[in-house]
C-alpha positions in Angstrom: -1.1 1.4 -6.1 -1.2 -1.2 -3.3 1.0 -0.9 -0.3 3.5 -3.5 0.6 1.9 -5.7 3.3 5.0 -7.4 4.4 5.8 -5.4 7.3 2.2 -5.2 8.5 2.2 -9.2 8.4 5.6 -9.6 10.2 4.6 -7.2 13.0 1.3 -8.9 13.5 2.9 -12.4 13.3 5.7 -11.5 15.7 3.4 -9.8 18.1 1.0 -13.1 18.1 3.9 -15.4 18.7 5.1 -13.4 21.7 1.5 -13.7 23.2 1.2 -17.6 22.3 4.6 -18.1 23.9 4.1 -15.9 26.6 0.7 -17.3 27.7 2.6 -21.0 27.2 5.2 -20.0 29.5 2.9 -19.1 32.5 0.7 -21.9 32.0 4.0 -24.0 32.4 5.0 -21.8 35.3 1.6 -22.6 37.1 2.0 -26.3 36.5 -0.5 -26.8 34.0 -1.0 -30.1 32.2 1.9 -30.2 29.3 -0.5 -31.3 26.8 -2.7 -27.9 27.1 0.6 -26.1 26.8 1.5 -27.7 23.6 -2.4 -27.1 22.5 -1.8 -23.0 23.3 1.3 -23.3 21.1 -0.8 -24.7 18.2 -2.3 -21.7 17.7 1.1 -20.1 16.3 0.8 -22.4 13.0 -2.9 -21.3 12.6 -1.9 -17.8 13.1 0.8 -18.3 10.4 -1.9 -19.5 7.9 -4.4 -16.9 8.2 -1.8 -14.2 7.9 -0.4 -15.7 4.7 -3.0 -17.8 3.3 -6.2 -15.8 4.4 -9.3 -17.6 5.9 -9.1 -20.7 3.9 -5.7 -21.4 5.3 -6.3 -20.4 8.8 -9.4 -22.8 8.6 -7.0 -25.8 7.2 -4.3 -25.2 9.8 -6.9 -24.7 12.6 -8.2 -28.3 11.3 -5.0 -29.7 11.3 -4.1 -28.2 15.0 -7.6 -29.7 16.1 -6.1 -33.2 14.8 -3.1 -32.6 16.5 -4.6 -31.9 19.7 -6.7 -35.1 19.2 -3.2 -37.0 18.7 -2.0 -35.4 21.9 -5.1 -36.9 24.1 -5.0 -40.1 22.2 -3.3 -42.0 24.6 -6.0 -40.7 27.4 -8.7 -41.5 25.0 -7.3 -45.0 24.6 -7.2 -45.5 28.6 -10.6 -43.6 29.5 -12.6 -43.6 26.3 -14.0 -40.4 24.3 -16.5 -39.3 27.0 -14.2 -38.1 29.6 -12.2 -35.8 27.1 -14.7 -35.4 24.1 -15.9 -31.7 25.8 -12.2 -30.4 25.9 -11.2 -31.6 22.7 -14.6 -29.8 21.1 -13.5 -26.9 23.2 -10.0 -26.8 21.7 -11.2 -27.6 18.0 -13.9 -24.7 18.3 -11.1 -22.2 19.5 -9.0 -23.1 16.6 -11.7 -22.8 14.0 -12.7 -19.7 15.2 -9.3 -18.2 15.6 -8.6 -19.3 11.9 -11.7 -17.9 10.3 -12.2 -14.8 12.2 -8.5 -14.0 12.2 -8.1 -14.6 8.6 -11.2 -12.5 7.7 -10.1 -9.7 10.0 -6.3 -9.7 8.6 -7.6 -9.7 5.2 -9.9 -6.7 5.8 -7.2 -4.8 7.7 -4.4 -5.5 4.6 -7.3 -4.5 2.0 -7.9 -1.1 4.2 -4.2 -0.6 4.4 -4.0 -0.8 0.3 -6.9 1.4 0.3 -5.5 4.2 2.4 -2.0 3.7 0.4 -4.2 4.4 -2.6 -5.8 7.4 -1.1 -2.6 9.0 -0.1 -1.0 8.2 -3.6 -3.8 9.4 -5.7 -5.3 13.2 -5.7 -9.0 12.6 -5.4 -9.8 15.4 -7.8 -7.6 15.1 -10.7 -6.9 11.2 -10.4 -3.3 11.9 -11.0 -0.4 11.2 -8.6 0.3 12.9 -5.3 3.3 15.0 -4.5 4.3 12.0 -2.4 3.9 9.5 -5.0 5.7 11.4 -7.4 8.6 12.1 -5.2 8.9 8.6 -4.6 8.5 7.5 -8.3 11.3 9.9 -9.0 13.6 8.2 -6.6 12.6 4.5 -8.2 13.2 5.8 -11.6 16.7 7.2 -10.7 17.5 4.1 -8.9 16.5 2.1 -11.8 18.4 4.1 -14.5 21.6 4.0 -12.1 21.4 0.0 -12.2 19.8 -0.5 -15.8 21.1 2.3 -17.5 18.7 4.8 -19.8 17.4 8.1 -18.9 14.3 10.0 -17.8 13.1 13.3 -17.9 11.1 15.3 -15.1 9.1 18.5 -16.2 6.9 20.7 -13.9 4.1 22.8 -15.9 2.9 25.7 -13.6 -1.1 26.0 -14.0 -2.7 29.3 -13.5 -6.3 30.6 -13.8 -8.3 27.8 -11.9 -11.7 28.8 -10.9 -11.9 30.2 -7.0 -15.6 28.6 -6.4 -15.0 25.3 -5.0 -17.5 23.4 -7.3 -16.0 25.0 -10.5 -12.5 24.4 -9.1 -13.1 20.6 -8.6 -14.8 20.0 -11.9 -12.0 22.0 -13.8 -9.4 19.6 -11.9 -11.4 16.7 -12.7 -11.4 17.5 -16.3 -7.7 18.6 -16.4 -6.7 15.4 -15.1 -8.8 13.6 -17.8 -7.4 15.3 -20.4 -3.4 15.0 -19.8 -3.9 11.3 -19.0 -5.5 10.7 -22.4 -2.3 11.2 -24.6 0.8 10.3 -22.5 2.0 6.9 -22.1 1.4 4.3 -19.5 5.0 4.2 -18.6 5.1 7.8 -17.7 4.0 9.3 -14.2 1.8 12.6 -13.9 1.1 14.3 -10.6 -0.9 17.5 -9.6 1.5 19.0 -7.2 2.4 22.8 -5.6 5.8 24.0 -7.0 7.0 27.4 -6.2 3.8 27.9 -4.3 1.5 27.5 -7.6 -0.6 24.6 -8.6 1.2 22.6 -11.3 1.5 19.5 -13.4 4.5 17.4 -12.8 5.5 14.5 -15.1 8.2 11.6 -15.3 8.8 10.9 -18.9 10.7 7.5 -18.8 13.2 6.8 -21.6 13.2 10.6 -22.6 15.7 13.2 -23.1 14.7 17.0 -22.6 14.4 17.1 -26.5 12.1 14.5 -26.6 10.2 15.6 -23.7 9.1 18.7 -25.6 5.9 16.9 -27.3 4.5 15.6 -24.0 5.1 19.0 -22.3 3.0 20.6 -25.3 0.3 18.2 -24.8 0.0 19.2 -21.0 0.1 23.0 -21.9 -2.7 22.6 -24.5 -4.6 20.3 -22.4 -4.8 23.1 -20.0 -5.3 25.9 -22.5 -8.1 23.6 -23.8 -9.8 24.1 -20.4 -9.3 28.1 -20.4 -6.2 27.6 -18.1 -2.8 29.5 -18.4 0.7 27.8 -18.1 3.8 29.2 -16.9 7.6 28.6 -17.4 8.3 24.9 -17.5 11.2 23.6 -15.5 12.4 20.5 -17.1 15.6 18.2 -16.6 17.0 14.9 -17.4 18.7 12.2 -15.8 21.4 11.2 -15.7 22.6 14.2 -18.0 21.6 16.6 -15.2 21.1 15.2 -11.8 21.2 18.4 -9.9 18.5 19.9 -12.1 16.2 16.6 -11.5 16.9 17.0 -7.7 16.1 20.7 -7.9 12.7 20.2 -9.3 11.7 17.3 -7.1 12.8 19.2 -4.0 10.6 22.0 -4.9 7.6 20.0 -5.1 5.1 20.0 -2.3 1.5 18.7 -1.9 -1.0 19.5 -4.7 -3.2 22.5 -4.2 -6.5 21.7 -2.8 -10.0 22.5 -4.6 -10.6 25.5 -2.4 -6.9 26.8 -2.4 -6.2 30.1 -4.2 -4.5 30.1 -7.6 
């Protein structure tokens, strides 16, 4: 699930604006031509464009900045012609365009990498299920949704035993387990592979479901594990809002999922 990039964009924007304004102030303090100071400030809208509109937006605003610079130099052009200022105009235009294109590409790549890292942190690579971190966050979000709009949900943890000790076999078994448990649950439910009480476990959030209605889903998880020759232990289950302490206790006991080489 992609990460929220608003904070990252804001940090880059604020940092960039501080740099642009700082350079402009230094230029003013050194007595630089005010037109060139304003030309430096034109990098600010280009920065906004590349951050929020990508390379295309950065390029468009870079062209607009170049046109604005020509406008600033227009009185000089009318007075002495194009030849004395064309080199400076070309330099500024190329600078704006490179900033818009390269900056837009770099920002898009950075945000894509952040999304990818977020996905890696939220999905267990072996089972394809949520990690403990993602599961905990989803439980909090579901609780807030129920508090705001009503309804209910159930949290259940099914301990799993009998995982192979050899790395390759363990990885294959966990991969098959992830596929098996995902196949019959609803898209609105949330599955995770975690450690609970020091043991590998499947954890599930069943939306719009009480503990009675959770029985068939829990049974599916147990049968999926049994189909792979795995055992299951005593299931911890609690519903919200009828048993908030039980839900909190289950979620608090969950830690990161067991690795492919960790013991059963």
